[in-house]
Backbone bond lengths (Angstrom), bond angles and torsions (degrees), N, CA, C in turn:
res aa  C-N    CA-C-N  psi(-1)  N-CA   C-N-CA  omega(-1)  CA-C   N-CA-C  phi
1 M - - - 1.469 - - 1.506 109.81 -
2 S 1.298 117.59 144.99 1.451 121.25 177.70 1.520 109.89 -81.11
3 A 1.342 115.20 154.12 1.454 119.99 178.21 1.524 109.89 -69.88
4 D 1.331 115.61 157.67 1.465 121.19 175.25 1.516 109.73 -56.27
5 A 1.331 116.63 120.66 1.460 120.90 -174.18 1.523 111.99 -63.46
6 Q 1.364 118.04 -20.86 1.456 120.94 -177.67 1.530 112.50 -90.89
7 A 1.310 118.27 -30.37 1.460 121.72 -176.10 1.528 110.53 -81.83
8 P 1.329 117.26 145.52 1.471 118.85 175.36 1.526 110.90 -67.63
9 V 1.307 115.95 145.57 1.466 121.01 174.64 1.519 107.21 -81.21
10 R 1.319 116.50 120.66 1.472 121.53 -177.80 1.522 109.20 -92.84
11 V 1.332 114.90 123.06 1.459 122.19 -172.19 1.525 110.01 -123.57
12 G 1.332 116.19 142.10 1.456 121.92 172.98 1.517 109.95 -121.52
13 V 1.320 117.49 141.84 1.459 122.57 179.77 1.524 109.33 -110.06
14 V 1.331 115.70 125.89 1.462 122.00 177.49 1.526 108.17 -110.69
15 G 1.329 116.42 122.62 1.459 121.48 -176.57 1.515 109.93 102.42
16 L 1.321 116.97 103.05 1.465 121.88 -173.93 1.524 111.26 -118.14
17 G 1.340 114.85 33.19 1.456 118.61 179.16 1.511 112.03 -80.63
18 Y 1.334 116.57 -114.40 1.466 120.56 -175.63 1.527 112.82 -72.35
19 W 1.339 117.53 -49.90 1.457 121.35 -169.58 1.518 113.40 -100.26
20 G 1.319 118.05 -26.93 1.448 121.56 -177.66 1.522 114.80 -53.96
21 P 1.352 119.35 -45.10 1.468 119.48 178.31 1.527 113.52 -59.93
22 N 1.331 117.50 -32.52 1.467 120.09 176.43 1.524 111.11 -66.29
23 L 1.315 116.06 -40.03 1.466 120.03 176.88 1.527 110.44 -66.12
24 A 1.325 116.54 -44.30 1.463 120.27 179.04 1.527 110.52 -59.73
25 R 1.326 116.76 -43.93 1.470 121.37 179.81 1.527 111.25 -58.56
26 N 1.314 116.77 -44.12 1.459 120.16 -177.34 1.520 112.22 -70.42
27 F 1.325 117.37 -46.46 1.465 119.03 -179.59 1.526 110.98 -63.42
28 A 1.336 116.87 -37.08 1.465 120.37 -179.85 1.521 111.90 -65.49
29 A 1.334 117.16 -26.28 1.470 121.30 -175.13 1.525 113.65 -91.63
30 I 1.327 118.17 -6.57 1.465 121.24 -175.61 1.525 110.20 -89.75
31 A 1.312 116.35 127.58 1.463 121.15 177.95 1.529 109.98 -60.94
32 G 1.319 115.95 136.96 1.459 120.13 179.94 1.508 113.67 86.09
33 C 1.340 116.78 7.76 1.462 120.93 177.44 1.521 108.97 -126.25
34 E 1.312 116.24 137.75 1.459 121.41 176.12 1.525 109.09 -116.11
35 L 1.326 116.85 119.63 1.460 120.91 173.61 1.527 107.18 -78.21
36 A 1.332 115.42 101.69 1.467 120.89 -169.29 1.521 113.63 -95.42
37 W 1.332 117.79 -29.70 1.460 121.06 -175.47 1.524 110.52 -138.26
38 L 1.338 115.17 147.51 1.462 124.05 169.23 1.519 107.11 -128.80
39 C 1.336 117.13 131.62 1.460 120.18 -173.38 1.519 111.10 -139.01
40 D 1.324 116.14 131.29 1.462 121.65 174.21 1.523 107.91 -164.35
41 A 1.329 116.34 147.37 1.464 120.52 178.57 1.521 111.99 -70.21
42 S 1.325 117.29 -21.34 1.460 122.09 -177.74 1.524 111.05 -87.50
43 Q 1.319 116.59 121.83 1.461 119.62 178.55 1.524 112.49 -64.32
44 P 1.364 119.79 -43.44 1.471 118.67 176.84 1.525 112.87 -59.29
45 A 1.339 117.11 -38.65 1.469 119.93 178.51 1.522 110.46 -65.00
46 R 1.326 116.45 -41.52 1.468 119.88 179.06 1.524 111.00 -63.31
47 E 1.320 115.20 -45.07 1.465 119.46 -177.18 1.525 111.83 -65.50
48 Q 1.327 115.93 -41.14 1.463 119.07 -178.52 1.520 111.43 -65.56
49 C 1.333 116.45 -43.30 1.468 119.42 -177.87 1.521 111.33 -73.97
50 S 1.321 117.53 -37.86 1.461 119.96 -178.17 1.523 111.63 -69.03
51 S 1.344 117.56 -24.08 1.466 119.44 176.65 1.527 111.11 -65.94
52 A 1.352 116.01 -28.60 1.464 120.44 177.26 1.523 112.14 -84.60
53 H 1.353 117.03 -19.56 1.470 121.53 -177.87 1.530 108.38 -134.96
54 P 1.315 117.06 71.10 1.472 120.52 -171.46 1.519 114.74 -66.84
55 T 1.331 118.92 -17.33 1.461 119.82 -178.32 1.536 112.65 -85.48
56 A 1.322 116.91 -11.58 1.467 120.01 -179.36 1.527 110.58 -80.28
57 R 1.307 116.48 142.11 1.462 120.91 173.61 1.530 108.59 -73.44
58 V 1.316 115.89 153.82 1.467 121.27 -172.97 1.526 109.71 -126.81
59 S 1.337 114.87 139.88 1.464 119.52 179.59 1.519 110.50 -150.74
60 A 1.331 115.31 156.71 1.456 121.34 172.40 1.518 111.54 -98.26
61 D 1.329 117.10 -5.92 1.465 121.89 -173.13 1.532 110.53 -122.56
62 P 1.350 118.40 117.70 1.471 120.63 178.54 1.526 113.53 -57.30
63 Q 1.332 116.76 -24.51 1.465 119.24 -178.70 1.529 111.72 -61.70
64 D 1.337 116.75 -29.04 1.461 119.32 177.92 1.528 110.76 -61.58
65 L 1.326 116.45 -37.30 1.465 120.67 178.34 1.527 110.41 -70.10
66 L 1.335 115.58 -42.37 1.462 119.53 -178.38 1.525 111.11 -65.17
67 D 1.351 117.40 -28.86 1.456 121.40 -178.06 1.524 113.01 -84.13
68 D 1.326 117.79 -7.32 1.467 121.23 -178.95 1.524 109.20 -81.75
69 P 1.324 117.97 109.88 1.479 119.90 -176.61 1.524 113.17 -68.90
70 E 1.339 118.06 -16.06 1.455 121.62 -179.23 1.525 113.29 -89.99
71 L 1.329 116.52 -8.40 1.469 120.15 -177.54 1.522 109.64 -82.61
72 D 1.336 116.69 128.70 1.469 121.20 -177.44 1.521 113.13 -88.45
73 A 1.345 116.53 -37.23 1.468 118.95 -170.69 1.521 110.69 -147.62
74 V 1.330 114.90 150.67 1.462 122.18 176.96 1.520 108.62 -121.21
75 V 1.321 115.55 132.34 1.465 123.12 179.09 1.519 107.86 -106.87
76 L 1.333 117.14 123.86 1.464 121.96 -174.93 1.523 110.56 -106.73
77 A 1.331 115.99 117.91 1.460 122.24 174.51 1.525 108.57 -126.59
78 T 1.311 114.91 43.77 1.460 123.47 -176.72 1.530 110.14 -93.87
79 P 1.348 118.77 173.22 1.474 119.83 176.87 1.530 111.81 -56.05
80 V 1.314 115.94 144.98 1.471 121.69 -173.04 1.532 113.50 -53.09
81 P 1.338 119.76 -42.88 1.478 118.13 -178.82 1.523 114.05 -59.34
82 T 1.339 118.35 -18.91 1.469 121.04 -179.28 1.519 113.22 -91.65
83 H 1.327 117.65 -9.71 1.466 120.55 -170.66 1.521 113.04 -57.24
84 A 1.318 117.04 -54.24 1.465 119.95 -172.67 1.518 111.81 -64.30
85 G 1.336 117.33 -46.53 1.455 120.47 -178.84 1.515 112.41 -61.16
86 L 1.331 116.42 -43.26 1.463 120.02 178.68 1.526 111.25 -68.00
87 A 1.329 117.12 -39.06 1.470 120.09 178.77 1.525 111.03 -61.58
88 V 1.324 116.81 -38.91 1.467 120.70 176.46 1.523 110.08 -63.92
89 A 1.340 116.60 -44.14 1.464 120.67 -179.59 1.522 111.58 -63.12
90 V 1.329 116.78 -38.96 1.465 120.97 178.60 1.526 110.30 -63.49
91 A 1.324 116.66 -45.82 1.469 120.13 178.85 1.525 111.01 -63.43
92 D 1.335 116.48 -43.32 1.466 120.11 -179.82 1.526 111.81 -63.59
93 A 1.344 116.06 -24.94 1.468 120.22 177.20 1.528 111.72 -83.98
94 G 1.333 116.48 0.40 1.459 120.82 176.47 1.507 114.25 79.29
95 K 1.346 116.32 32.85 1.458 119.86 -177.74 1.526 110.30 -125.21
96 H 1.324 116.04 153.38 1.453 121.77 174.81 1.527 108.85 -72.43
97 C 1.339 116.02 154.48 1.461 119.65 -174.30 1.524 111.70 -137.03
98 F 1.316 114.62 129.50 1.471 123.13 168.80 1.520 105.38 -111.37
99 V 1.331 117.39 123.87 1.466 120.51 -179.12 1.519 109.38 -125.62
100 E 1.320 115.48 134.97 1.451 119.28 179.50 1.529 110.84 -65.16
101 K 1.347 114.76 159.37 1.465 120.23 -178.93 1.527 110.07 -75.93
102 P 1.341 117.29 153.81 1.460 126.18 -16.15 1.520 110.60 -76.67
103 L 1.324 116.02 161.95 1.454 121.16 -176.79 1.522 111.94 -59.66
104 A 1.330 117.69 -34.87 1.462 121.63 -178.06 1.519 109.13 -161.11
105 R 1.329 115.57 175.40 1.456 120.66 176.59 1.524 112.34 -94.33
106 S 1.324 116.90 -3.19 1.465 120.52 177.13 1.517 108.85 -148.78
107 A 1.324 115.60 154.17 1.457 120.44 178.74 1.526 110.85 -64.50
108 A 1.334 117.12 -33.65 1.466 120.29 179.86 1.521 110.71 -64.17
109 D 1.348 117.05 -42.88 1.464 120.01 179.03 1.526 110.94 -69.26
110 A 1.335 116.77 -38.76 1.461 120.06 177.42 1.525 110.49 -61.52
111 Q 1.321 117.02 -39.77 1.462 121.28 178.72 1.525 110.72 -63.69
112 R 1.340 116.99 -37.27 1.467 120.08 177.89 1.523 110.84 -60.54
113 A 1.325 116.06 -42.04 1.465 120.13 -179.95 1.526 111.11 -66.45
114 V 1.325 116.65 -42.09 1.469 120.96 178.34 1.525 110.22 -61.98
115 D 1.328 116.28 -45.50 1.466 120.51 -178.61 1.524 111.00 -63.36
116 A 1.332 117.14 -40.60 1.467 120.77 -178.60 1.527 110.89 -64.00
117 A 1.341 116.89 -42.74 1.466 120.61 179.45 1.521 110.87 -64.83
118 E 1.328 116.99 -39.61 1.461 120.02 -179.64 1.529 111.33 -69.21
119 R 1.328 116.94 -37.90 1.472 119.86 176.24 1.525 110.89 -61.24
120 A 1.341 115.04 -39.92 1.465 120.02 -176.85 1.526 112.56 -81.83
121 G 1.341 116.66 -13.11 1.455 120.01 -176.46 1.512 112.54 68.68
122 K 1.337 116.49 33.76 1.459 121.88 -176.39 1.526 111.38 -116.68
123 I 1.338 115.26 157.26 1.460 121.60 178.70 1.523 109.85 -71.39
124 L 1.312 116.71 133.22 1.462 122.91 168.17 1.518 106.88 -123.21
125 M 1.325 116.27 117.77 1.466 121.31 -178.71 1.521 109.05 -126.54
126 V 1.327 116.02 137.38 1.461 122.28 -178.76 1.531 109.09 -105.56
127 G 1.320 116.69 137.67 1.459 121.83 -174.33 1.510 114.90 -78.72
128 H 1.326 117.21 59.33 1.464 120.96 173.61 1.529 107.43 -81.59
129 L 1.319 114.95 84.38 1.456 122.78 -166.77 1.523 113.67 -57.00
130 L 1.345 117.29 -39.85 1.454 119.61 -174.37 1.530 112.94 -66.16
131 E 1.306 117.43 -21.63 1.457 119.57 176.93 1.531 111.61 -68.77
132 Y 1.338 116.40 -12.99 1.465 121.25 178.10 1.528 111.95 -106.82
133 H 1.323 116.47 4.27 1.463 120.26 179.45 1.528 108.73 -73.03
134 P 1.333 118.53 129.45 1.465 119.68 -178.94 1.527 113.43 -56.70
135 A 1.337 118.26 -34.17 1.467 120.20 179.54 1.519 111.50 -68.93
136 V 1.332 117.08 -38.22 1.468 120.50 177.16 1.525 109.88 -68.47
137 H 1.323 116.20 -38.54 1.471 120.04 176.82 1.530 110.58 -61.11
138 R 1.326 116.71 -42.64 1.478 121.00 178.94 1.525 110.19 -67.14
139 L 1.322 117.49 -38.46 1.460 121.27 177.42 1.523 110.52 -62.18
140 Q 1.334 116.25 -40.54 1.467 120.45 177.07 1.523 110.65 -62.15
141 E 1.334 116.71 -39.95 1.459 120.65 178.07 1.529 111.28 -63.49
142 L 1.330 116.98 -39.92 1.469 120.34 178.04 1.524 111.01 -61.66
143 L 1.329 116.11 -42.52 1.463 120.21 179.01 1.525 111.13 -66.91
144 D 1.327 115.97 -48.88 1.467 120.16 -177.09 1.526 111.51 -64.37
145 G 1.343 116.56 -31.22 1.459 120.40 -179.83 1.513 113.74 -83.55
146 G 1.336 117.30 -0.77 1.458 121.14 177.39 1.512 114.85 78.83
147 E 1.344 117.55 9.52 1.467 119.35 -176.81 1.523 112.94 -69.32
148 L 1.325 117.65 -23.46 1.462 120.61 177.34 1.527 112.10 -95.63
149 G 1.319 115.90 -5.78 1.461 119.86 -175.97 1.523 111.01 81.01
150 D 1.325 116.57 -155.99 1.466 120.60 176.60 1.527 109.01 -71.67
151 L 1.319 116.34 137.28 1.461 120.43 -179.15 1.529 109.41 -76.60
152 Y 1.320 116.15 121.52 1.459 121.62 178.90 1.528 111.55 -90.83
153 Y 1.334 115.20 -59.95 1.464 117.45 -178.45 1.523 110.44 -157.47
154 V 1.344 114.08 162.07 1.463 123.12 179.45 1.516 107.53 -130.48
155 Y 1.324 116.44 139.12 1.467 118.18 171.12 1.518 109.81 -138.97
156 G 1.334 114.81 146.75 1.454 119.67 -176.71 1.505 112.30 -136.20
157 N 1.325 115.75 146.41 1.461 123.14 172.81 1.518 108.27 -120.78
158 R 1.305 117.42 119.46 1.469 122.23 173.34 1.524 106.31 -124.10
159 L 1.318 114.47 95.82 1.462 121.67 -168.85 1.516 110.56 -129.40
160 N 1.340 115.15 153.24 1.457 120.46 177.10 1.525 107.78 -174.75
161 L 1.316 116.33 160.91 1.456 120.64 165.77 1.521 104.29 -95.18
162 G 1.327 115.33 84.53 1.456 120.71 -166.15 1.501 113.54 -109.20
163 K 1.325 113.64 -168.11 1.454 122.13 -177.37 1.524 110.54 -71.29
164 L 1.332 116.01 129.13 1.459 120.45 175.93 1.522 109.37 -75.76
165 R 1.319 116.06 135.18 1.460 120.57 -179.11 1.518 110.33 -114.96
166 A 1.326 115.79 148.96 1.458 120.36 -178.03 1.527 112.02 -98.97
167 D 1.344 117.57 -24.78 1.466 120.05 -172.61 1.526 113.26 -118.26
168 E 1.337 117.45 9.59 1.462 120.35 -177.37 1.522 108.40 -152.81
169 N 1.350 116.87 126.74 1.464 119.26 -179.45 1.531 110.82 -87.33
170 A 1.325 115.50 178.73 1.463 120.23 -176.46 1.530 111.78 -63.90
171 L 1.329 117.25 -29.38 1.463 119.84 179.16 1.519 110.77 -61.59
172 W 1.336 117.12 -51.41 1.460 120.88 -175.44 1.522 112.09 -77.35
173 S 1.323 116.93 -34.16 1.459 120.22 -177.88 1.523 112.03 -75.40
174 L 1.333 116.86 -45.69 1.462 121.90 -175.84 1.528 112.53 -101.18
175 G 1.316 116.60 -37.10 1.459 120.59 -172.09 1.511 114.48 -67.70
176 A 1.339 117.42 -25.71 1.468 119.28 179.78 1.517 111.25 -57.96
177 H 1.343 117.49 -35.81 1.458 121.18 178.41 1.527 110.92 -60.81
178 D 1.337 115.81 -54.59 1.458 120.31 -172.18 1.525 112.42 -74.84
179 V 1.326 117.10 -35.14 1.465 118.91 177.11 1.525 110.13 -61.78
180 S 1.328 117.44 -41.59 1.473 119.37 -179.57 1.520 111.11 -62.94
181 V 1.341 117.16 -41.40 1.460 120.09 -179.63 1.526 110.83 -68.75
182 V 1.320 117.51 -43.68 1.465 121.14 -179.66 1.527 110.65 -60.75
183 L 1.331 117.24 -44.17 1.464 120.04 178.96 1.527 110.72 -63.32
184 A 1.332 116.54 -38.51 1.469 119.62 179.61 1.518 111.18 -67.83
185 L 1.320 117.80 -43.33 1.462 121.49 -177.70 1.524 111.60 -67.25
186 I 1.323 116.39 -43.93 1.467 120.28 -175.64 1.530 111.28 -82.38
187 G 1.328 116.63 -30.34 1.461 120.00 176.40 1.511 114.03 75.21
188 E 1.320 117.24 21.49 1.468 121.62 -179.85 1.528 108.95 -141.34
189 E 1.320 115.47 162.98 1.458 120.21 168.64 1.523 108.41 -96.61
190 P 1.332 118.12 142.75 1.461 120.00 -176.69 1.521 112.79 -69.59
191 V 1.322 114.87 150.37 1.458 120.61 175.03 1.524 110.52 -95.34
192 E 1.321 116.64 -11.77 1.465 120.54 178.70 1.523 108.66 -142.50
193 C 1.339 115.77 131.56 1.467 122.01 179.65 1.528 108.44 -131.47
194 L 1.310 116.57 115.15 1.459 121.78 -179.94 1.522 109.21 -123.99
195 A 1.321 116.76 142.82 1.460 120.40 178.82 1.519 110.44 -147.35
196 H 1.318 115.52 140.12 1.461 123.46 172.06 1.521 107.29 -128.99
197 G 1.318 116.09 143.06 1.456 119.19 178.39 1.506 111.22 -156.04
198 S 1.325 115.25 173.96 1.465 120.98 179.54 1.522 109.80 -143.41
199 S 1.333 114.88 147.70 1.462 122.72 176.98 1.520 107.54 -108.95
200 F 1.331 116.23 92.94 1.461 120.38 -175.53 1.525 112.67 -86.86
201 V 1.327 116.93 -37.27 1.463 119.86 -172.97 1.523 111.68 -98.77
202 R 1.319 116.88 -48.61 1.463 120.99 -177.35 1.529 108.25 -120.26
203 E 1.318 116.53 118.76 1.463 121.71 -174.73 1.535 110.92 -58.97
204 G 1.337 114.70 131.96 1.452 120.84 176.57 1.517 115.30 85.31
205 V 1.351 116.84 -3.44 1.467 120.54 178.79 1.529 107.91 -122.75
206 E 1.329 116.19 103.32 1.461 120.71 -175.22 1.527 110.58 -65.04
207 D 1.338 116.33 119.98 1.455 120.15 177.51 1.519 112.35 -95.71
208 V 1.327 117.59 -8.42 1.461 121.58 173.00 1.528 108.17 -139.22
209 V 1.343 115.98 132.74 1.467 121.72 -177.54 1.527 109.05 -139.35
210 F 1.329 115.38 136.98 1.469 122.42 174.33 1.526 107.65 -115.74
211 C 1.322 116.92 127.02 1.467 121.71 -176.52 1.525 110.71 -119.54
212 Y 1.320 115.05 145.79 1.470 121.72 175.10 1.518 107.89 -130.37
213 L 1.337 116.39 128.76 1.457 122.65 178.93 1.525 109.17 -125.16
214 R 1.324 116.49 133.77 1.472 121.05 176.28 1.529 107.94 -120.57
215 F 1.342 116.55 135.79 1.459 122.18 -172.40 1.530 111.64 -112.80
216 P 1.345 117.44 159.25 1.467 120.72 -178.01 1.521 113.26 -56.16
217 S 1.329 118.42 -33.77 1.460 121.85 -178.17 1.525 112.70 -71.47
218 G 1.331 117.11 -12.38 1.455 121.27 -175.40 1.511 112.64 103.31
219 A 1.335 117.20 -13.96 1.465 120.50 176.77 1.523 109.93 -65.93
220 V 1.329 115.72 150.16 1.462 120.99 177.69 1.528 108.92 -130.70
221 A 1.329 115.87 161.29 1.459 121.34 177.89 1.512 109.58 -140.95
222 H 1.320 115.79 145.09 1.459 122.61 176.89 1.518 108.34 -129.85
223 L 1.331 116.79 133.32 1.458 121.68 -179.69 1.526 110.06 -126.20
224 H 1.313 116.03 131.13 1.464 123.01 174.35 1.523 106.62 -111.08
225 L 1.330 115.91 115.92 1.461 122.25 -174.78 1.521 109.21 -122.57
226 S 1.330 117.04 127.36 1.461 118.76 -179.07 1.522 111.32 -162.43
227 W 1.340 116.21 140.70 1.461 120.47 167.36 1.531 109.67 -110.58
228 L 1.343 115.47 21.55 1.462 122.41 177.34 1.527 107.01 -128.75
229 D 1.339 115.83 73.54 1.462 120.46 -173.09 1.530 109.39 -152.66
230 P 1.331 118.07 144.04 1.470 119.65 -179.98 1.522 113.43 -73.80
231 H 1.344 117.30 -15.33 1.465 120.86 -177.09 1.519 110.22 -104.78
232 K 1.321 115.98 144.47 1.454 120.17 169.81 1.512 107.56 -102.58
233 E 1.316 116.07 107.62 1.462 121.54 -177.13 1.519 110.55 -128.37
234 R 1.318 114.95 139.77 1.466 122.66 170.66 1.516 106.05 -139.18
235 R 1.312 115.40 77.73 1.462 120.77 -169.75 1.524 109.93 -130.25
236 L 1.337 114.90 137.57 1.458 121.93 177.29 1.519 108.10 -131.81
237 T 1.327 116.79 128.20 1.467 122.08 -179.12 1.526 109.68 -116.81
238 V 1.323 115.21 133.66 1.461 122.30 178.94 1.522 108.19 -116.24
239 V 1.320 116.78 125.93 1.462 122.30 -178.80 1.526 108.88 -112.10
240 G 1.327 115.59 119.77 1.453 121.12 178.64 1.513 111.66 -114.92
241 S 1.321 116.51 175.75 1.465 121.08 -177.64 1.524 112.26 -72.11
242 Q 1.343 117.58 -22.36 1.461 120.97 -178.42 1.526 112.84 -109.10
243 R 1.319 116.74 -42.56 1.458 121.24 -178.40 1.521 109.62 -143.32
244 M 1.325 114.98 170.83 1.449 122.41 179.07 1.523 108.41 -129.28
245 A 1.333 117.37 155.13 1.464 120.74 -178.84 1.515 109.97 -145.75
246 T 1.335 115.24 148.46 1.453 121.69 178.19 1.520 110.07 -128.62
247 F 1.321 115.53 130.52 1.461 122.88 172.09 1.520 106.69 -103.83
248 D 1.332 116.17 114.75 1.464 122.05 -178.83 1.520 108.40 -120.00
249 D 1.323 116.18 101.34 1.463 120.80 -174.34 1.526 112.84 -75.16
250 M 1.331 118.25 -7.88 1.459 120.86 177.59 1.528 112.02 -83.79
251 Q 1.308 117.47 -12.40 1.458 120.87 179.43 1.532 110.30 -78.08
252 I 1.330 116.39 137.77 1.458 120.43 176.81 1.534 109.78 -69.91
253 E 1.329 116.02 -45.57 1.453 122.45 176.09 1.532 108.26 -126.01
254 G 1.309 116.61 162.11 1.457 119.75 179.25 1.515 112.87 63.53
255 K 1.328 116.25 44.49 1.465 120.05 -178.96 1.532 111.90 -66.48
256 L 1.328 117.39 -24.05 1.463 121.78 178.82 1.521 109.08 -117.75
257 T 1.333 116.48 126.12 1.464 122.34 -179.92 1.528 108.86 -126.63
258 V 1.329 115.67 133.31 1.462 121.22 178.71 1.522 108.98 -111.48
259 Y 1.332 116.35 133.18 1.461 122.62 -178.60 1.529 108.55 -114.70
260 D 1.324 115.74 122.09 1.472 120.41 176.32 1.524 107.23 -84.30
261 K 1.334 115.16 72.21 1.458 121.55 -177.46 1.519 109.57 -129.59
262 G 1.328 115.10 150.75 1.449 120.07 177.76 1.514 111.18 164.80
263 F 1.314 115.39 -163.03 1.457 121.24 178.17 1.522 109.04 -119.21
264 D 1.331 117.03 132.00 1.458 122.89 176.20 1.522 109.13 -114.99
265 E 1.331 115.31 145.12 1.458 119.10 178.08 1.529 109.87 -69.55
266 D 1.309 116.06 132.78 1.464 122.42 -179.23 1.528 108.63 -77.09
267 A 1.352 116.26 114.95 1.466 120.71 -177.91 1.521 112.38 -66.30
268 R 1.330 117.39 -16.74 1.461 120.13 -177.35 1.522 113.03 -83.20
269 S 1.322 116.31 -15.42 1.473 118.60 -179.62 1.510 109.65 -146.69
270 W 1.304 116.56 141.84 1.460 122.17 -176.67 1.528 110.24 -74.45
271 G 1.346 115.71 130.39 1.455 120.54 174.10 1.511 115.43 78.81
272 E 1.309 119.08 4.78 1.461 121.00 179.02 1.529 109.86 -101.10
273 Y 1.324 115.95 150.10 1.460 120.80 -179.26 1.525 109.94 -126.70
274 I 1.325 114.95 147.41 1.458 119.62 176.42 1.528 108.65 -123.82
275 A 1.321 115.54 143.77 1.460 120.24 -179.54 1.524 109.92 -72.80
276 R 1.340 114.85 141.40 1.455 121.30 177.22 1.524 109.04 -119.14
277 S 1.328 116.39 128.84 1.455 121.48 178.23 1.525 108.22 -131.11
278 G 1.337 114.72 95.67 1.461 120.55 -175.59 1.513 112.74 -102.30
279 D 1.319 116.28 -143.24 1.460 121.77 -174.65 1.528 111.90 -71.65
280 I 1.321 114.12 153.83 1.454 122.78 171.59 1.528 106.70 -120.64
281 Y 1.335 117.28 127.26 1.460 118.87 -178.57 1.523 110.67 -145.15
282 S 1.322 115.20 159.60 1.464 122.27 178.62 1.525 109.32 -115.00
283 P 1.314 117.90 110.00 1.475 120.02 178.20 1.524 110.79 -61.62
284 R 1.295 115.76 148.45 1.460 120.23 178.03 1.527 109.62 -67.04
285 V 1.332 115.48 128.65 1.464 121.66 179.71 1.524 108.31 -126.64
286 P 1.326 118.73 128.64 1.470 120.38 -179.75 1.524 111.77 -57.48
287 N 1.318 116.11 139.31 1.457 121.49 178.87 1.525 108.75 -90.65
288 V 1.326 116.02 75.10 1.460 122.83 -177.69 1.524 108.05 -124.94
289 E 1.320 116.51 139.05 1.456 120.65 -179.46 1.534 109.83 -64.96
290 P 1.342 117.86 121.52 1.467 119.55 -179.25 1.523 113.10 -57.17
291 L 1.330 117.45 -35.78 1.459 119.56 -179.64 1.525 111.21 -63.77
292 R 1.339 117.25 -38.07 1.457 119.27 177.42 1.531 110.01 -63.83
293 L 1.338 117.28 -43.61 1.460 120.71 178.60 1.530 110.87 -61.43
294 E 1.320 116.49 -40.13 1.462 121.18 -179.92 1.528 110.51 -63.52
295 C 1.325 116.95 -46.20 1.462 121.01 -179.76 1.529 110.95 -65.11
296 E 1.323 116.96 -42.20 1.466 120.65 178.43 1.530 110.97 -62.60
297 H 1.330 116.29 -37.32 1.466 120.50 179.45 1.528 110.36 -64.81
298 F 1.331 117.16 -42.00 1.466 121.04 178.37 1.524 110.53 -59.41
299 L 1.331 116.51 -46.91 1.460 120.48 179.87 1.531 111.44 -64.27
300 A 1.333 116.63 -39.62 1.463 120.22 178.61 1.530 110.97 -62.84
301 C 1.325 116.53 -38.58 1.468 120.23 179.10 1.525 111.10 -66.24
302 I 1.337 116.77 -37.78 1.462 120.04 176.79 1.517 110.15 -63.09
303 R 1.326 116.49 -42.49 1.462 120.56 -176.61 1.525 112.74 -70.87
304 T 1.315 117.09 -37.62 1.464 120.74 -172.58 1.523 113.93 -102.65
305 G 1.329 116.72 -18.15 1.454 119.84 -175.98 1.519 113.97 82.20
306 Q 1.346 117.59 5.75 1.464 119.65 179.37 1.518 110.86 -70.63
307 T 1.319 116.33 158.25 1.463 121.87 179.77 1.526 110.16 -80.57
308 P 1.322 118.63 129.23 1.462 120.12 179.02 1.524 111.88 -62.28
309 R 1.311 115.03 151.13 1.458 120.16 175.92 1.528 110.30 -58.47
310 S 1.328 116.39 -42.28 1.474 120.80 177.87 1.529 108.02 -109.05
311 D 1.322 116.16 68.03 1.459 120.52 -177.88 1.522 110.95 -78.04
312 G 1.322 116.22 -174.03 1.455 119.92 -177.72 1.520 113.54 -61.47
313 H 1.330 116.53 -37.72 1.467 119.49 179.13 1.526 110.65 -66.60
314 N 1.323 116.55 -38.19 1.463 120.81 174.28 1.525 109.83 -59.83
315 G 1.336 116.75 -48.24 1.461 120.76 178.71 1.507 112.63 -61.39
316 L 1.332 116.65 -37.10 1.460 121.50 177.74 1.523 111.04 -63.87
317 R 1.337 117.22 -42.51 1.470 119.95 178.44 1.526 111.37 -60.38
318 V 1.330 115.94 -42.62 1.467 119.43 179.38 1.522 110.39 -62.55
319 V 1.318 117.59 -44.40 1.466 121.11 179.67 1.522 110.60 -63.83
320 R 1.338 116.63 -38.07 1.470 119.69 178.69 1.523 110.72 -59.83
321 V 1.339 116.81 -43.67 1.469 120.68 -179.90 1.523 110.34 -69.10
322 L 1.328 117.83 -43.24 1.463 120.48 178.12 1.528 110.95 -60.54
323 E 1.319 116.62 -38.97 1.458 121.02 179.37 1.530 110.74 -64.91
324 R 1.323 116.61 -41.40 1.467 120.09 178.28 1.524 110.66 -66.63
325 L 1.321 117.08 -39.50 1.471 120.48 177.36 1.526 110.58 -65.76
326 Q 1.328 117.11 -38.94 1.461 120.09 177.87 1.522 110.89 -64.34
327 R 1.330 116.48 -38.83 1.466 120.09 178.27 1.534 109.87 -62.54
328 S 1.326 116.58 -42.40 1.470 120.65 177.04 1.518 110.74 -64.86
329 L 1.331 116.74 -40.18 1.456 121.79 178.34 1.521 110.55 -59.48
330 D 1.314 116.38 -43.46 1.470 121.61 179.43 1.525 110.75 -65.49
331 E 1.333 115.83 -41.67 1.456 119.64 -177.84 1.529 112.07 -67.89
332 N 1.334 116.02 -29.93 1.465 120.21 -177.49 1.528 113.52 -95.59
333 A 1.323 115.51 6.72 1.481 118.92 -178.20 1.533 110.48 -68.38
């Protein structure tokens, strides 16, 4: 059932570390939404976030949110190993759930969360942020409209000299972003998942990973993931039979560029091809914060009952691919 269209949607955020305050800020700023709860085990985190949202109730225990009969939805920005268990608890408490990516550390746990939400008849949405990026949305439109032709291959670089992690490798920390976008663009699950990586700084935690995905249609994808790199890159390139396009999230303007490049059959000789290098242009993309769009979409789904773009099944597919890549990573260690 959809929420009362007149009443504000009451939301609580659990996890106020790195990303939780950004979620709290966005939900608090959206008309028709009330940020009702802030929750974290850390007292300094609670105090810092509650100073920005003084009307929200504060707790160290997620159970307080689950026990509030007036709370409509819980937003989870907790450590990844807790995602699935908390998502199940939220559904069992009869509340809608937004959970940060990835949905779980295993496909089995992700399936538990999906099943719990479906039993409860509640929304389960996974925070695959790039699926709400206006440039990615426009890129999807170009593909669906045939402007790039048949999709040949996709490759992405997500690189940085970033924070070293002890409990999550570059595949799970960085790869969840690009895997979700690749699956959305291609519209298929891969039939082959290969990964190689190395643990240069911290033993047993791969700080650089190379992934290869092959799809039923014949399309392939390659991902380079690293937090041990001199360059900061967030770039995805799509190569089609007619045109090519690049999404570069590090650009202030012109985040999406289309290249009229490719090979055309030479009409003067049978079986010969000539290279074509035409115009390069940047389609107009709205300058809207993807996180705001993502939060607004979650609230709209609660109100209308529509299925989120990145619903639980979407999150499950991403976890399934990450799990297969991790298995390959382990085998190739």
